[in-house]
C-alpha positions in Angstrom: -111.9 -41.4 60.2 -108.7 -42.7 58.6 -106.6 -41.3 55.8 -106.2 -43.5 52.8 -102.6 -43.9 51.7 -102.1 -45.5 48.3 -99.6 -48.4 48.5 -98.8 -48.3 44.8 -97.3 -44.8 44.8 -93.6 -44.3 45.3 -92.7 -41.1 47.0 -89.3 -39.7 45.9 -87.5 -38.1 48.8 -84.3 -36.0 48.7 -85.0 -35.5 45.0 -83.4 -33.0 42.7 -85.0 -32.5 39.3 -82.6 -32.0 36.5 -84.2 -30.4 33.5 -83.2 -30.1 29.8 -85.1 -28.5 27.0 -84.6 -30.0 23.6 -86.7 -30.0 20.4 -89.2 -27.7 22.0 -90.0 -30.2 24.9 -88.8 -30.3 28.5 -87.3 -33.5 29.8 -86.6 -34.2 33.5 -84.8 -36.8 35.5 -84.9 -37.5 39.3 -81.5 -37.5 41.0 -80.0 -37.2 44.4 -79.0 -33.5 44.8 -75.6 -34.0 46.4 -74.7 -36.7 43.9 -75.5 -34.5 40.8 -72.8 -32.1 41.8 -70.3 -34.9 42.2 -71.3 -36.4 38.8 -70.7 -33.1 37.0 -67.4 -32.5 38.7 -66.3 -36.0 37.9 -66.0 -37.3 41.4 -69.0 -39.6 41.1 -68.6 -42.2 38.3 -71.5 -44.5 38.9 -74.7 -43.3 37.3 -76.8 -45.7 39.5 -75.7 -43.7 42.5 -76.8 -40.4 41.0 -80.2 -41.4 39.6 -83.2 -42.2 41.7 -84.8 -44.0 38.7 -83.6 -44.6 35.1 -86.7 -43.0 33.6 -86.9 -39.8 31.7 -90.0 -37.7 32.6 -91.9 -34.8 31.2 -92.9 -33.9 34.8 -91.2 -35.7 37.7 -93.5 -34.4 40.4 -96.6 -35.7 38.5 -94.9 -38.9 37.4 -95.5 -38.3 33.7 -92.9 -40.4 31.8 -91.7 -39.0 28.4 -93.1 -40.7 25.3 -90.8 -42.9 23.2 -91.5 -40.9 20.1 -90.5 -37.6 21.8 -87.3 -39.2 23.1 -86.4 -40.4 19.6 -87.2 -37.1 17.9 -85.2 -35.1 20.5 -82.2 -37.4 21.3 -82.2 -39.8 18.3 -82.5 -42.8 20.6 -84.9 -44.2 23.2 -82.1 -45.6 25.4 -83.1 -44.2 28.8 -79.7 -44.5 30.4 -77.9 -42.6 27.6 -80.6 -39.9 27.7 -80.2 -39.7 31.5 -76.5 -39.0 31.0 -77.2 -36.2 28.5 -79.8 -34.6 30.8 -77.6 -35.1 33.8 -74.8 -33.1 32.2 -77.2 -30.2 31.5 -77.2 -27.1 33.7 -80.7 -26.8 35.2 -81.2 -28.3 38.7 -84.5 -27.6 40.5 -85.8 -28.9 43.8 -89.6 -29.4 43.6 -89.8 -29.1 47.4 -88.7 -25.5 47.2 -91.4 -24.8 44.6 -89.1 -23.1 42.1 
C-alpha cells in the first residue's frame, strides 16, 4: 500500500505567518521568520527575500487567498506587494508549526 502525495501542492517550510486585522477581517502573509525580524529592524531591504510568496491570505495554512474585494475595502488597493509591506510591518508573528 503506497501513500498518495499530491504533486500540485506546495509545502511551505520554515514559514512564519504575519497577521494583521483590518476592517474586521484577518489578513496573513507567509514569510521567512529570520528575515521578518531583519525587515522590521531595517537590516533587510529586499522584500523578495522576506516573503515566501507575494500573495495575501485569509488563512496561510489552508491556502485560502484573500478576495480582491476584501483587499480593496480594507487597504484601498489590490496591489499585493504594497499590502504585503503593510502587513509585514504589523506586529503579530505566528508560527503555525507551533500551533499558536
